[in-house]
PDB file of N, CA, C and O in Angstrom:
ATOM      1  N   MET A   1     101.618 244.789 212.778  1.00  0.00           N
ATOM      2  CA  MET A   1     102.233 244.678 211.967  1.00  0.00           C
ATOM      3  C   MET A   1     102.803 243.487 211.462  1.00  0.00           C
ATOM      4  O   MET A   1     104.009 243.244 211.467  1.00  0.00           O
ATOM      5  N   ASP A   2     101.830 242.679 210.987  1.00  0.00           N
ATOM      6  CA  ASP A   2     101.760 241.428 210.516  1.00  0.00           C
ATOM      7  C   ASP A   2     101.916 241.548 209.322  1.00  0.00           C
ATOM      8  O   ASP A   2     100.840 241.697 208.744  1.00  0.00           O
ATOM      9  N   LYS A   3     102.867 241.553 208.610  1.00  0.00           N
ATOM     10  CA  LYS A   3     102.652 241.884 207.024  1.00  0.00           C
ATOM     11  C   LYS A   3     102.959 240.248 206.327  1.00  0.00           C
ATOM     12  O   LYS A   3     104.082 239.761 206.459  1.00  0.00           O
ATOM     13  N   ASP A   4     102.114 239.661 205.763  1.00  0.00           N
ATOM     14  CA  ASP A   4     102.433 238.280 205.043  1.00  0.00           C
ATOM     15  C   ASP A   4     103.451 238.867 203.755  1.00  0.00           C
ATOM     16  O   ASP A   4     102.710 239.385 202.919  1.00  0.00           O
ATOM     17  N   LEU A   5     104.379 238.922 203.482  1.00  0.00           N
ATOM     18  CA  LEU A   5     105.395 238.849 202.274  1.00  0.00           C
ATOM     19  C   LEU A   5     105.164 237.647 201.718  1.00  0.00           C
ATOM     20  O   LEU A   5     105.609 237.617 200.571  1.00  0.00           O
ATOM     21  N   GLY A   6     104.618 236.575 202.077  1.00  0.00           N
ATOM     22  CA  GLY A   6     104.768 235.358 200.801  1.00  0.00           C
ATOM     23  C   GLY A   6     105.793 234.353 201.189  1.00  0.00           C
ATOM     24  O   GLY A   6     106.103 233.421 200.448  1.00  0.00           O
ATOM     25  N   TYR A   7     106.491 234.624 202.761  1.00  0.00           N
ATOM     26  CA  TYR A   7     107.393 233.736 202.943  1.00  0.00           C
ATOM     27  C   TYR A   7     106.811 232.216 203.094  1.00  0.00           C
ATOM     28  O   TYR A   7     107.554 231.242 202.969  1.00  0.00           O
ATOM     29  N   GLN A   8     105.576 232.116 203.343  1.00  0.00           N
ATOM     30  CA  GLN A   8     105.194 230.453 203.654  1.00  0.00           C
ATOM     31  C   GLN A   8     105.004 230.191 202.321  1.00  0.00           C
ATOM     32  O   GLN A   8     105.431 229.053 202.129  1.00  0.00           O
ATOM     33  N   GLU A   9     104.550 230.699 201.222  1.00  0.00           N
ATOM     34  CA  GLU A   9     104.515 230.264 200.064  1.00  0.00           C
ATOM     35  C   GLU A   9     105.706 229.715 199.288  1.00  0.00           C
ATOM     36  O   GLU A   9     105.926 228.590 198.839  1.00  0.00           O
ATOM     37  N   LEU A  10     106.448 230.915 199.265  1.00  0.00           N
ATOM     38  CA  LEU A  10     107.719 230.622 199.175  1.00  0.00           C
ATOM     39  C   LEU A  10     108.131 229.533 199.549  1.00  0.00           C
ATOM     40  O   LEU A  10     108.686 228.832 198.702  1.00  0.00           O
ATOM     41  N   LEU A  11     108.014 229.091 200.769  1.00  0.00           N
ATOM     42  CA  LEU A  11     108.781 227.969 201.433  1.00  0.00           C
ATOM     43  C   LEU A  11     108.084 226.778 200.582  1.00  0.00           C
ATOM     44  O   LEU A  11     108.806 225.970 199.998  1.00  0.00           O
ATOM     45  N   ILE A  12     106.614 226.675 200.515  1.00  0.00           N
ATOM     46  CA  ILE A  12     105.932 225.732 199.967  1.00  0.00           C
ATOM     47  C   ILE A  12     106.319 225.338 198.666  1.00  0.00           C
ATOM     48  O   ILE A  12     106.297 224.148 198.350  1.00  0.00           O
ATOM     49  N   LEU A  13     106.780 226.499 197.638  1.00  0.00           N
ATOM     50  CA  LEU A  13     107.098 226.590 196.510  1.00  0.00           C
ATOM     51  C   LEU A  13     108.465 225.685 196.440  1.00  0.00           C
ATOM     52  O   LEU A  13     108.702 224.756 195.668  1.00  0.00           O
ATOM     53  N   ALA A  14     109.244 226.201 197.416  1.00  0.00           N
ATOM     54  CA  ALA A  14     110.716 225.976 197.472  1.00  0.00           C
ATOM     55  C   ALA A  14     110.778 224.150 197.716  1.00  0.00           C
ATOM     56  O   ALA A  14     111.521 223.396 197.087  1.00  0.00           O
ATOM     57  N   LYS A  15     109.921 223.792 198.646  1.00  0.00           N
ATOM     58  CA  LYS A  15     109.645 222.270 199.178  1.00  0.00           C
ATOM     59  C   LYS A  15     109.298 221.434 197.626  1.00  0.00           C
ATOM     60  O   LYS A  15     109.795 220.364 197.276  1.00  0.00           O
ATOM     61  N   ARG A  16     108.281 222.291 196.832  1.00  0.00           N
ATOM     62  CA  ARG A  16     107.744 221.469 195.680  1.00  0.00           C
ATOM     63  C   ARG A  16     108.982 221.630 195.032  1.00  0.00           C
ATOM     64  O   ARG A  16     109.309 220.482 194.730  1.00  0.00           O
ATOM     65  N   LEU A  17     109.855 222.406 194.649  1.00  0.00           N
ATOM     66  CA  LEU A  17     110.802 222.519 193.721  1.00  0.00           C
ATOM     67  C   LEU A  17     111.661 221.494 193.922  1.00  0.00           C
ATOM     68  O   LEU A  17     111.760 220.602 193.080  1.00  0.00           O
ATOM     69  N   GLU A  18     112.404 221.494 195.089  1.00  0.00           N
ATOM     70  CA  GLU A  18     113.241 220.462 195.448  1.00  0.00           C
ATOM     71  C   GLU A  18     112.724 218.991 195.477  1.00  0.00           C
ATOM     72  O   GLU A  18     113.505 218.040 195.511  1.00  0.00           O
ATOM     73  N   ALA A  19     111.176 218.832 195.461  1.00  0.00           N
ATOM     74  CA  ALA A  19     110.944 217.082 195.549  1.00  0.00           C
ATOM     75  C   ALA A  19     110.712 217.165 194.125  1.00  0.00           C
ATOM     76  O   ALA A  19     110.432 216.070 193.636  1.00  0.00           O
ATOM     77  N   ARG A  20     110.749 218.307 193.163  1.00  0.00           N
ATOM     78  CA  ARG A  20     110.559 217.818 191.738  1.00  0.00           C
ATOM     79  C   ARG A  20     111.975 217.480 191.255  1.00  0.00           C
ATOM     80  O   ARG A  20     112.158 216.506 190.525  1.00  0.00           O
ATOM     81  N   ALA A  21     112.986 218.281 191.658  1.00  0.00           N
ATOM     82  CA  ALA A  21     114.558 218.323 191.496  1.00  0.00           C
ATOM     83  C   ALA A  21     114.803 216.974 191.826  1.00  0.00           C
ATOM     84  O   ALA A  21     115.403 216.308 190.981  1.00  0.00           O
ATOM     85  N   ALA A  22     114.441 216.401 192.944  1.00  0.00           N
ATOM     86  CA  ALA A  22     114.701 215.024 193.526  1.00  0.00           C
ATOM     87  C   ALA A  22     114.390 214.127 192.394  1.00  0.00           C
ATOM     88  O   ALA A  22     115.196 213.372 191.850  1.00  0.00           O
ATOM     89  N   GLU A  23     113.036 214.295 192.066  1.00  0.00           N
ATOM     90  CA  GLU A  23     112.592 212.848 191.107  1.00  0.00           C
ATOM     91  C   GLU A  23     113.153 213.125 190.083  1.00  0.00           C
ATOM     92  O   GLU A  23     113.780 212.172 189.620  1.00  0.00           O
ATOM     93  N   PHE A  24     113.223 214.381 189.296  1.00  0.00           N
ATOM     94  CA  PHE A  24     114.016 214.434 188.266  1.00  0.00           C
ATOM     95  C   PHE A  24     115.470 213.573 188.062  1.00  0.00           C
ATOM     96  O   PHE A  24     115.803 212.818 187.149  1.00  0.00           O
ATOM     97  N   SER A  25     116.271 214.039 189.410  1.00  0.00           N
ATOM     98  CA  SER A  25     117.323 213.485 189.422  1.00  0.00           C
ATOM     99  C   SER A  25     117.411 211.957 189.650  1.00  0.00           C
ATOM    100  O   SER A  25     118.360 211.384 189.115  1.00  0.00           O
ATOM    101  N   ALA A  26     116.485 211.188 190.421  1.00  0.00           N
ATOM    102  CA  ALA A  26     116.225 210.040 190.461  1.00  0.00           C
ATOM    103  C   ALA A  26     115.947 209.158 189.191  1.00  0.00           C
ATOM    104  O   ALA A  26     116.172 207.957 189.041  1.00  0.00           O
ATOM    105  N   ASP A  27     115.313 210.207 188.177  1.00  0.00           N
ATOM    106  CA  ASP A  27     115.113 209.677 186.789  1.00  0.00           C
ATOM    107  C   ASP A  27     115.974 209.630 186.122  1.00  0.00           C
ATOM    108  O   ASP A  27     116.191 208.480 185.739  1.00  0.00           O
ATOM    109  N   ALA A  28     116.588 210.303 185.780  1.00  0.00           N
ATOM    110  CA  ALA A  28     118.210 210.767 185.566  1.00  0.00           C
ATOM    111  C   ALA A  28     119.045 209.773 186.038  1.00  0.00           C
ATOM    112  O   ALA A  28     119.870 209.404 185.202  1.00  0.00           O
ATOM    113  N   ASP A  29     119.099 209.159 187.233  1.00  0.00           N
ATOM    114  CA  ASP A  29     119.826 208.093 187.654  1.00  0.00           C
ATOM    115  C   ASP A  29     119.606 206.765 187.456  1.00  0.00           C
ATOM    116  O   ASP A  29     120.338 205.775 187.467  1.00  0.00           O
ATOM    117  N   GLU A  30     118.232 206.984 187.238  1.00  0.00           N
ATOM    118  CA  GLU A  30     117.888 205.370 186.757  1.00  0.00           C
ATOM    119  C   GLU A  30     118.047 205.300 185.210  1.00  0.00           C
ATOM    120  O   GLU A  30     118.448 204.243 184.724  1.00  0.00           O
ATOM    121  N   SER A  31     117.806 206.186 184.538  1.00  0.00           N
ATOM    122  CA  SER A  31     118.159 206.138 183.057  1.00  0.00           C
ATOM    123  C   SER A  31     119.588 206.142 182.586  1.00  0.00           C
ATOM    124  O   SER A  31     119.943 205.597 181.540  1.00  0.00           O
ATOM    125  N   GLN A  32     120.440 206.821 183.457  1.00  0.00           N
ATOM    126  CA  GLN A  32     121.932 206.676 183.225  1.00  0.00           C
ATOM    127  C   GLN A  32     122.090 204.846 183.810  1.00  0.00           C
ATOM    128  O   GLN A  32     122.698 204.052 183.092  1.00  0.00           O
ATOM    129  N   GLU A  33     121.649 204.524 184.759  1.00  0.00           N
ATOM    130  CA  GLU A  33     122.032 203.403 184.892  1.00  0.00           C
ATOM    131  C   GLU A  33     121.375 202.082 183.892  1.00  0.00           C
ATOM    132  O   GLU A  33     121.871 200.959 183.803  1.00  0.00           O
ATOM    133  N   GLU A  34     120.564 202.404 183.435  1.00  0.00           N
ATOM    134  CA  GLU A  34     119.923 201.104 182.695  1.00  0.00           C
ATOM    135  C   GLU A  34     120.956 201.586 181.369  1.00  0.00           C
ATOM    136  O   GLU A  34     121.392 200.620 180.743  1.00  0.00           O
ATOM    137  N   GLY A  35     121.375 202.872 180.893  1.00  0.00           N
ATOM    138  CA  GLY A  35     122.734 202.916 179.599  1.00  0.00           C
ATOM    139  C   GLY A  35     123.604 202.062 180.278  1.00  0.00           C
ATOM    140  O   GLY A  35     123.851 200.945 179.823  1.00  0.00           O
ATOM    141  N   MET A  36     124.109 202.479 181.349  1.00  0.00           N
ATOM    142  CA  MET A  36     125.347 201.896 181.747  1.00  0.00           C
ATOM    143  C   MET A  36     125.189 200.243 182.138  1.00  0.00           C
ATOM    144  O   MET A  36     126.286 199.694 182.229  1.00  0.00           O
ATOM    145  N   ASN A  37     124.159 199.460 182.355  1.00  0.00           N
ATOM    146  CA  ASN A  37     123.919 198.415 182.419  1.00  0.00           C
ATOM    147  C   ASN A  37     124.042 197.576 180.826  1.00  0.00           C
ATOM    148  O   ASN A  37     124.653 196.542 180.554  1.00  0.00           O
ATOM    149  N   ALA A  38     123.288 198.387 180.026  1.00  0.00           N
ATOM    150  CA  ALA A  38     123.446 198.230 178.569  1.00  0.00           C
ATOM    151  C   ALA A  38     124.492 198.222 177.748  1.00  0.00           C
ATOM    152  O   ALA A  38     124.633 197.690 176.647  1.00  0.00           O
ATOM    153  N   TYR A  39     125.195 198.853 178.384  1.00  0.00           N
ATOM    154  CA  TYR A  39     126.723 199.274 178.119  1.00  0.00           C
ATOM    155  C   TYR A  39     127.738 198.351 178.308  1.00  0.00           C
ATOM    156  O   TYR A  39     128.673 198.067 177.559  1.00  0.00           O
ATOM    157  N   ALA A  40     127.327 197.743 179.829  1.00  0.00           N
ATOM    158  CA  ALA A  40     128.239 196.907 180.102  1.00  0.00           C
ATOM    159  C   ALA A  40     128.181 195.506 179.546  1.00  0.00           C
ATOM    160  O   ALA A  40     129.149 194.785 179.302  1.00  0.00           O
ATOM    161  N   ILE A  41     126.763 195.197 179.366  1.00  0.00           N
ATOM    162  CA  ILE A  41     126.379 194.152 178.843  1.00  0.00           C
ATOM    163  C   ILE A  41     127.084 193.858 177.147  1.00  0.00           C
ATOM    164  O   ILE A  41     127.435 192.761 176.714  1.00  0.00           O
ATOM    165  N   SER A  42     127.132 194.878 176.583  1.00  0.00           N
ATOM    166  CA  SER A  42     127.780 194.858 175.320  1.00  0.00           C
ATOM    167  C   SER A  42     129.403 194.984 175.416  1.00  0.00           C
ATOM    168  O   SER A  42     130.039 194.579 174.443  1.00  0.00           O
ATOM    169  N   GLN A  43     129.932 195.386 176.249  1.00  0.00           N
ATOM    170  CA  GLN A  43     131.198 195.447 176.746  1.00  0.00           C
ATOM    171  C   GLN A  43     131.486 193.860 177.005  1.00  0.00           C
ATOM    172  O   GLN A  43     132.321 193.184 176.403  1.00  0.00           O
ATOM    173  N   GLU A  44     130.716 193.477 177.907  1.00  0.00           N
ATOM    174  CA  GLU A  44     131.183 191.867 178.027  1.00  0.00           C
ATOM    175  C   GLU A  44     131.003 190.980 176.738  1.00  0.00           C
ATOM    176  O   GLU A  44     131.794 190.060 176.530  1.00  0.00           O
ATOM    177  N   ASN A  45     130.021 191.236 175.916  1.00  0.00           N
ATOM    178  CA  ASN A  45     129.789 190.330 174.723  1.00  0.00           C
ATOM    179  C   ASN A  45     130.899 190.440 173.887  1.00  0.00           C
ATOM    180  O   ASN A  45     131.317 189.461 173.269  1.00  0.00           O
ATOM    181  N   SER A  46     131.569 191.868 173.788  1.00  0.00           N
ATOM    182  CA  SER A  46     132.758 192.278 172.925  1.00  0.00           C
ATOM    183  C   SER A  46     133.774 191.439 173.465  1.00  0.00           C
ATOM    184  O   SER A  46     134.487 190.791 172.699  1.00  0.00           O
ATOM    185  N   ILE A  47     133.939 191.371 174.861  1.00  0.00           N
ATOM    186  CA  ILE A  47     134.886 190.728 175.426  1.00  0.00           C
ATOM    187  C   ILE A  47     135.257 189.341 175.318  1.00  0.00           C
ATOM    188  O   ILE A  47     136.339 188.755 175.274  1.00  0.00           O
ATOM    189  N   GLU A  48     133.659 188.870 175.277  1.00  0.00           N
ATOM    190  CA  GLU A  48     133.556 187.228 175.049  1.00  0.00           C
ATOM    191  C   GLU A  48     133.975 186.696 173.334  1.00  0.00           C
ATOM    192  O   GLU A  48     134.467 185.625 172.980  1.00  0.00           O
ATOM    193  N   GLN A  49     133.586 187.835 172.537  1.00  0.00           N
ATOM    194  CA  GLN A  49     133.837 187.508 171.275  1.00  0.00           C
ATOM    195  C   GLN A  49     135.472 187.518 171.103  1.00  0.00           C
ATOM    196  O   GLN A  49     136.201 186.640 170.641  1.00  0.00           O
ATOM    197  N   ALA A  50     135.721 188.511 171.511  1.00  0.00           N
ATOM    198  CA  ALA A  50     137.613 188.430 171.361  1.00  0.00           C
ATOM    199  C   ALA A  50     138.193 187.575 172.179  1.00  0.00           C
ATOM    200  O   ALA A  50     139.385 187.311 172.027  1.00  0.00           O
ATOM    201  N   ARG A  51     137.561 187.089 173.027  1.00  0.00           N
ATOM    202  CA  ARG A  51     138.372 185.582 173.699  1.00  0.00           C
ATOM    203  C   ARG A  51     138.214 184.463 172.878  1.00  0.00           C
ATOM    204  O   ARG A  51     139.134 183.723 172.531  1.00  0.00           O
ATOM    205  N   PHE A  52     136.879 184.330 172.530  1.00  0.00           N
ATOM    206  CA  PHE A  52     136.811 183.416 171.428  1.00  0.00           C
ATOM    207  C   PHE A  52     137.392 183.353 170.062  1.00  0.00           C
ATOM    208  O   PHE A  52     137.484 182.271 169.481  1.00  0.00           O
ATOM    209  N   VAL A  53     137.915 184.826 169.351  1.00  0.00           N
ATOM    210  CA  VAL A  53     138.805 184.860 168.220  1.00  0.00           C
ATOM    211  C   VAL A  53     140.224 184.377 168.633  1.00  0.00           C
ATOM    212  O   VAL A  53     140.970 183.524 168.153  1.00  0.00           O
ATOM    213  N   THR A  54     140.355 185.373 169.886  1.00  0.00           N
ATOM    214  CA  THR A  54     141.949 184.830 170.400  1.00  0.00           C
ATOM    215  C   THR A  54     142.023 183.229 170.788  1.00  0.00           C
ATOM    216  O   THR A  54     143.194 182.851 170.813  1.00  0.00           O
ATOM    217  N   GLU A  55     141.115 182.243 171.082  1.00  0.00           N
ATOM    218  CA  GLU A  55     141.404 181.063 171.136  1.00  0.00           C
ATOM    219  C   GLU A  55     141.500 180.409 170.015  1.00  0.00           C
ATOM    220  O   GLU A  55     142.150 179.367 169.932  1.00  0.00           O
ATOM    221  N   ASN A  56     140.771 181.020 168.878  1.00  0.00           N
ATOM    222  CA  ASN A  56     140.507 180.153 167.696  1.00  0.00           C
ATOM    223  C   ASN A  56     142.165 180.359 166.981  1.00  0.00           C
ATOM    224  O   ASN A  56     142.843 179.453 166.497  1.00  0.00           O
ATOM    225  N   TYR A  57     142.589 182.000 167.105  1.00  0.00           N
ATOM    226  CA  TYR A  57     143.715 181.930 166.394  1.00  0.00           C
ATOM    227  C   TYR A  57     145.115 181.551 167.172  1.00  0.00           C
ATOM    228  O   TYR A  57     146.235 181.758 166.706  1.00  0.00           O
ATOM    229  N   GLN A  58     144.848 180.984 168.385  1.00  0.00           N
ATOM    230  CA  GLN A  58     145.815 180.255 169.145  1.00  0.00           C
ATOM    231  C   GLN A  58     145.958 178.943 168.632  1.00  0.00           C
ATOM    232  O   GLN A  58     147.043 178.411 168.397  1.00  0.00           O
ATOM    233  N   ASN A  59     144.771 178.395 168.450  1.00  0.00           N
ATOM    234  CA  ASN A  59     144.661 176.941 168.339  1.00  0.00           C
ATOM    235  C   ASN A  59     145.193 176.834 166.604  1.00  0.00           C
ATOM    236  O   ASN A  59     145.887 175.931 166.138  1.00  0.00           O
ATOM    237  N   GLU A  60     144.732 177.829 165.983  1.00  0.00           N
ATOM    238  CA  GLU A  60     145.426 177.704 164.516  1.00  0.00           C
ATOM    239  C   GLU A  60     146.671 177.857 164.768  1.00  0.00           C
ATOM    240  O   GLU A  60     147.290 176.816 164.548  1.00  0.00           O
ATOM    241  N   PHE A  61     147.430 178.864 165.203  1.00  0.00           N
ATOM    242  CA  PHE A  61     148.830 179.071 165.366  1.00  0.00           C
ATOM    243  C   PHE A  61     149.310 177.615 165.977  1.00  0.00           C
ATOM    244  O   PHE A  61     150.247 177.071 165.392  1.00  0.00           O
ATOM    245  N   LEU A  62     148.720 176.941 167.129  1.00  0.00           N
ATOM    246  CA  LEU A  62     149.487 175.874 167.284  1.00  0.00           C
ATOM    247  C   LEU A  62     149.539 174.790 166.432  1.00  0.00           C
ATOM    248  O   LEU A  62     150.455 173.968 166.422  1.00  0.00           O
ATOM    249  N   THR A  63     148.330 174.774 165.540  1.00  0.00           N
ATOM    250  CA  THR A  63     148.488 173.779 164.740  1.00  0.00           C
ATOM    251  C   THR A  63     149.588 173.881 163.272  1.00  0.00           C
ATOM    252  O   THR A  63     150.131 173.011 162.590  1.00  0.00           O
ATOM    253  N   VAL A  64     149.580 175.305 163.217  1.00  0.00           N
ATOM    254  CA  VAL A  64     150.661 175.483 162.023  1.00  0.00           C
ATOM    255  C   VAL A  64     151.764 175.440 162.598  1.00  0.00           C
ATOM    256  O   VAL A  64     152.638 174.920 161.905  1.00  0.00           O
ATOM    257  N   ALA A  65     152.135 175.833 163.757  1.00  0.00           N
ATOM    258  CA  ALA A  65     153.666 175.486 164.404  1.00  0.00           C
ATOM    259  C   ALA A  65     153.871 174.168 164.689  1.00  0.00           C
ATOM    260  O   ALA A  65     155.029 173.751 164.677  1.00  0.00           O
ATOM    261  N   LYS A  66     152.891 173.372 164.965  1.00  0.00           N
ATOM    262  CA  LYS A  66     153.555 171.699 165.119  1.00  0.00           C
ATOM    263  C   LYS A  66     153.653 171.125 163.617  1.00  0.00           C
ATOM    264  O   LYS A  66     154.470 170.234 163.386  1.00  0.00           O
ATOM    265  N   ALA A  67     152.704 171.701 162.442  1.00  0.00           N
ATOM    266  CA  ALA A  67     153.291 171.392 161.267  1.00  0.00           C
ATOM    267  C   ALA A  67     154.590 171.974 160.535  1.00  0.00           C
ATOM    268  O   ALA A  67     155.153 171.532 159.534  1.00  0.00           O
ATOM    269  N   CYS A  68     154.842 172.867 161.161  1.00  0.00           N
ATOM    270  CA  CYS A  68     156.472 173.429 160.296  1.00  0.00           C
ATOM    271  C   CYS A  68     157.372 172.784 161.800  1.00  0.00           C
ATOM    272  O   CYS A  68     158.469 172.256 161.617  1.00  0.00           O
ATOM    273  N   ILE A  69     157.018 172.848 162.682  1.00  0.00           N
ATOM    274  CA  ILE A  69     158.373 171.541 163.531  1.00  0.00           C
ATOM    275  C   ILE A  69     158.098 170.396 163.042  1.00  0.00           C
ATOM    276  O   ILE A  69     159.151 169.759 163.074  1.00  0.00           O
ATOM    277  N   GLU A  70     157.092 169.624 162.506  1.00  0.00           N
ATOM    278  CA  GLU A  70     157.428 168.388 162.211  1.00  0.00           C
ATOM    279  C   GLU A  70     158.020 168.331 160.727  1.00  0.00           C
ATOM    280  O   GLU A  70     158.730 167.373 160.421  1.00  0.00           O
ATOM    281  N   ASN A  71     157.707 169.462 159.686  1.00  0.00           N
ATOM    282  CA  ASN A  71     158.506 169.246 158.725  1.00  0.00           C
ATOM    283  C   ASN A  71     159.743 169.735 158.698  1.00  0.00           C
ATOM    284  O   ASN A  71     160.407 169.490 157.691  1.00  0.00           O
ATOM    285  N   ALA A  72     160.330 170.514 159.754  1.00  0.00           N
ATOM    286  CA  ALA A  72     161.755 170.988 159.911  1.00  0.00           C
ATOM    287  C   ALA A  72     162.229 169.594 160.436  1.00  0.00           C
ATOM    288  O   ALA A  72     163.379 169.345 160.076  1.00  0.00           O
ATOM    289  N   ASP A  73     161.772 168.835 161.027  1.00  0.00           N
ATOM    290  CA  ASP A  73     162.036 167.648 161.668  1.00  0.00           C
ATOM    291  C   ASP A  73     162.524 166.544 160.892  1.00  0.00           C
ATOM    292  O   ASP A  73     163.481 165.785 161.045  1.00  0.00           O
ATOM    293  N   ASN A  74     161.467 166.661 159.863  1.00  0.00           N
ATOM    294  CA  ASN A  74     161.109 165.555 158.833  1.00  0.00           C
ATOM    295  C   ASN A  74     162.580 165.814 157.716  1.00  0.00           C
ATOM    296  O   ASN A  74     163.390 164.914 157.492  1.00  0.00           O
ATOM    297  N   GLN A  75     162.671 167.138 157.154  1.00  0.00           N
ATOM    298  CA  GLN A  75     163.896 167.872 156.536  1.00  0.00           C
ATOM    299  C   GLN A  75     164.961 167.307 157.366  1.00  0.00           C
ATOM    300  O   GLN A  75     165.580 166.281 157.082  1.00  0.00           O
ATOM    301  N   SER A  76     165.109 167.899 158.218  1.00  0.00           N
ATOM    302  CA  SER A  76     166.732 167.953 159.207  1.00  0.00           C
ATOM    303  C   SER A  76     166.978 165.965 158.921  1.00  0.00           C
ATOM    304  O   SER A  76     167.952 165.442 158.380  1.00  0.00           O
ATOM    305  N   THR A  77     165.712 165.237 159.510  1.00  0.00           N
ATOM    306  CA  THR A  77     166.008 163.980 159.233  1.00  0.00           C
ATOM    307  C   THR A  77     166.790 163.326 157.586  1.00  0.00           C
ATOM    308  O   THR A  77     167.811 162.659 157.419  1.00  0.00           O
ATOM    309  N   LEU A  78     165.729 163.903 156.536  1.00  0.00           N
ATOM    310  CA  LEU A  78     166.225 163.621 155.258  1.00  0.00           C
ATOM    311  C   LEU A  78     167.637 163.816 155.033  1.00  0.00           C
ATOM    312  O   LEU A  78     168.499 163.008 154.688  1.00  0.00           O
ATOM    313  N   ARG A  79     167.712 165.173 155.324  1.00  0.00           N
ATOM    314  CA  ARG A  79     169.109 165.688 155.232  1.00  0.00           C
ATOM    315  C   ARG A  79     170.460 165.224 155.755  1.00  0.00           C
ATOM    316  O   ARG A  79     171.512 165.244 155.116  1.00  0.00           O
ATOM    317  N   LEU A  80     170.258 164.736 157.206  1.00  0.00           N
ATOM    318  CA  LEU A  80     171.383 163.839 157.824  1.00  0.00           C
ATOM    319  C   LEU A  80     171.232 162.260 157.395  1.00  0.00           C
ATOM    320  O   LEU A  80     172.193 161.539 157.663  1.00  0.00           O
ATOM    321  N   LEU A  81     170.115 161.682 156.760  1.00  0.00           N
ATOM    322  CA  LEU A  81     170.378 160.413 156.090  1.00  0.00           C
ATOM    323  C   LEU A  81     170.916 160.717 154.465  1.00  0.00           C
ATOM    324  O   LEU A  81     171.445 159.840 153.782  1.00  0.00           O
ATOM    325  N   ARG A  82     170.662 162.203 153.963  1.00  0.00           N
ATOM    326  CA  ARG A  82     171.446 161.965 152.851  1.00  0.00           C
ATOM    327  C   ARG A  82     172.844 162.062 152.853  1.00  0.00           C
ATOM    328  O   ARG A  82     173.519 161.566 151.951  1.00  0.00           O
ATOM    329  N   ALA A  83     173.483 162.862 154.116  1.00  0.00           N
ATOM    330  CA  ALA A  83     174.422 163.243 154.329  1.00  0.00           C
ATOM    331  C   ALA A  83     175.453 161.549 154.768  1.00  0.00           C
ATOM    332  O   ALA A  83     176.596 161.234 154.435  1.00  0.00           O
ATOM    333  N   TYR A  84     174.623 160.945 155.447  1.00  0.00           N
ATOM    334  CA  TYR A  84     175.417 159.779 156.004  1.00  0.00           C
ATOM    335  C   TYR A  84     175.513 158.983 154.736  1.00  0.00           C
ATOM    336  O   TYR A  84     176.472 158.238 154.533  1.00  0.00           O
ATOM    337  N   GLY A  85     174.420 159.149 153.786  1.00  0.00           N
ATOM    338  CA  GLY A  85     174.929 158.292 152.458  1.00  0.00           C
ATOM    339  C   GLY A  85     175.549 159.006 151.290  1.00  0.00           C
ATOM    340  O   GLY A  85     175.826 158.438 150.233  1.00  0.00           O
ATOM    341  N   GLU A  86     175.727 160.116 151.502  1.00  0.00           N
ATOM    342  CA  GLU A  86     176.734 160.720 150.536  1.00  0.00           C
ATOM    343  C   GLU A  86     178.165 160.544 151.077  1.00  0.00           C
ATOM    344  O   GLU A  86     179.024 160.193 150.267  1.00  0.00           O
ATOM    345  N   TYR A  87     178.506 160.746 152.340  1.00  0.00           N
ATOM    346  CA  TYR A  87     179.733 160.581 152.713  1.00  0.00           C
ATOM    347  C   TYR A  87     180.321 159.582 153.633  1.00  0.00           C
ATOM    348  O   TYR A  87     181.476 159.571 154.059  1.00  0.00           O
ATOM    349  N   GLY A  88     179.249 158.641 153.912  1.00  0.00           N
ATOM    350  CA  GLY A  88     179.687 157.346 154.371  1.00  0.00           C
ATOM    351  C   GLY A  88     179.646 157.489 156.005  1.00  0.00           C
ATOM    352  O   GLY A  88     180.022 156.583 156.749  1.00  0.00           O
ATOM    353  N   LEU A  89     179.273 158.419 156.341  1.00  0.00           N
ATOM    354  CA  LEU A  89     179.027 158.921 157.821  1.00  0.00           C
ATOM    355  C   LEU A  89     178.409 157.728 158.604  1.00  0.00           C
ATOM    356  O   LEU A  89     177.241 157.493 158.294  1.00  0.00           O
ATOM    357  N   LYS A  90     178.954 156.931 159.552  1.00  0.00           N
ATOM    358  CA  LYS A  90     178.219 156.090 160.526  1.00  0.00           C
ATOM    359  C   LYS A  90     177.932 156.656 161.851  1.00  0.00           C
ATOM    360  O   LYS A  90     178.610 157.565 162.329  1.00  0.00           O
ATOM    361  N   GLU A  91     176.961 156.137 162.425  1.00  0.00           N
ATOM    362  CA  GLU A  91     176.827 156.298 163.966  1.00  0.00           C
ATOM    363  C   GLU A  91     177.605 155.512 164.692  1.00  0.00           C
ATOM    364  O   GLU A  91     177.880 154.420 164.193  1.00  0.00           O
ATOM    365  N   ASN A  92     178.119 155.819 165.939  1.00  0.00           N
ATOM    366  CA  ASN A  92     178.764 155.031 166.592  1.00  0.00           C
ATOM    367  C   ASN A  92     178.058 154.917 167.917  1.00  0.00           C
ATOM    368  O   ASN A  92     178.502 154.173 168.791  1.00  0.00           O
TER     369      ASN A  92
END
């Protein structure tokens, strides 16, 4: 009563399908890795550009802040001198 019900063929077919699925999975993983690498590089470039813009804005802000402080210092000096002149104040 040895009946061949095709188990051996099914086993071979299952192993082939498993091997193909593993290949597809590896291809998908590789493709996803390439996409993620490109994305990571893009994000690094964006971060670098943002850092450059931030540094430029910071330098511009410091330049403007220094000019404002210098202007305020000059204005206060002039006002003090004017007050000394008008009211005859003298430094001790």
